[in-house]
Each structure stands twice: as structure tokens, then as C-alpha cells.
C-alpha positions in Angstrom: 88.1 -3.2 -108.9 91.0 -4.8 -108.0 90.6 -8.2 -106.6 92.1 -7.2 -103.3 89.6 -4.6 -103.0 86.6 -6.7 -104.2 87.2 -8.6 -101.1 88.4 -6.2 -98.8 85.1 -4.4 -99.7 83.1 -8.3 -99.6 84.3 -9.1 -96.4 83.7 -5.5 -94.8 79.8 -6.4 -96.1 79.6 -9.6 -95.0 81.0 -8.4 -91.7 78.3 -5.5 -92.2 75.7 -8.6 -92.1 76.7 -10.6 -89.5 76.5 -7.6 -87.2 72.8 -7.6 -88.3 71.7 -10.8 -88.2 73.3 -10.8 -84.8 71.8 -7.7 -83.3 67.9 -8.7 -84.5 68.3 -12.9 -83.4 70.0 -11.3 -79.9 66.3 -9.0 -79.9 64.2 -12.6 -81.5 63.5 -10.7 -84.5 62.6 -12.8 -87.7 64.1 -11.5 -90.8 60.3 -10.0 -91.6 60.2 -8.5 -88.4 63.0 -6.4 -88.7 62.2 -5.3 -92.8 58.6 -4.3 -91.2 60.0 -2.4 -88.2 62.7 -0.6 -91.4 59.9 0.0 -93.9 62.0 -2.2 -96.3 61.2 -5.7 -97.9 62.7 -8.9 -96.1 65.3 -9.3 -99.0 66.7 -6.4 -98.3 67.4 -8.0 -94.8 68.5 -10.6 -96.5 70.7 -8.9 -99.0 72.3 -7.4 -96.2 72.4 -10.4 -94.1 75.2 -12.1 -96.4 76.8 -9.5 -97.5 74.5 -8.6 -100.7 73.8 -5.0 -99.7 75.7 -2.2 -97.8 73.2 -1.2 -94.8 73.4 2.9 -95.4 73.7 5.8 -93.0 70.1 6.3 -93.3 69.5 3.1 -92.5 71.0 2.4 -89.1 70.1 6.2 -87.9 66.2 4.7 -88.5 67.3 1.8 -86.5 68.2 4.2 -83.8 64.6 6.6 -84.8 62.6 3.5 -84.3 64.3 2.3 -81.1 64.8 -1.5 -83.4 67.8 -2.8 -81.2 68.3 -0.4 -78.0 71.6 1.0 -78.6 72.6 4.9 -79.0 72.8 6.1 -82.3 76.7 5.9 -81.3 76.3 2.4 -80.5 74.9 1.6 -84.2 77.4 3.5 -85.6 80.4 2.2 -84.0 79.1 -1.1 -84.4 78.5 -0.6 -88.5 81.1 1.6 -89.7 83.7 2.4 -87.7 84.5 -1.1 -86.4 83.9 -2.5 -90.0 86.3 0.3 -92.3 89.1 0.4 -89.5 
């Protein structure tokens, strides 16, 4: 992968993670609480928030199904995918 593509990809992952962090903090949740709500490890949430892992569509749907952030599926997809990958 070229350096330019890597920087673009890293930037997108960072923004995706930042969005998750902002949603979590707005909800008043800890990393541990969010991890439990999504049935993942705290390490996974940490990696999401720090741009080390991409948040899958499956995880976004799970956020919706479990009503973690009290947003519609459309709002979550827009926040985590459309706005970031424009």
C-alpha cells in the first residue's frame, strides 16, 4: 500500500474511533461498559477508539439493535461510514 493510501486509511480509522469515543462519552459510558454492551473485549474498544481497528458494519448494526447510543441505524451508518469515507 502506498504511503498516501496508508495515511488516508489511518486518518479514516482515527475519525471513526474518535466518533465512537465521542458517542461513548456523551452517553456517559466507560470503555468497559461499552465493551460489555457489545460483547467484545475492552482491548477491542480501545483499538477502535485509537484507530487501530475498523468498526465493522456488523458492530454498527449491533450498536443499533442494542440501542446503545439511542440513534437510528441510518444515523449510525452515516456517522461511522458515510461521513468518514466521503
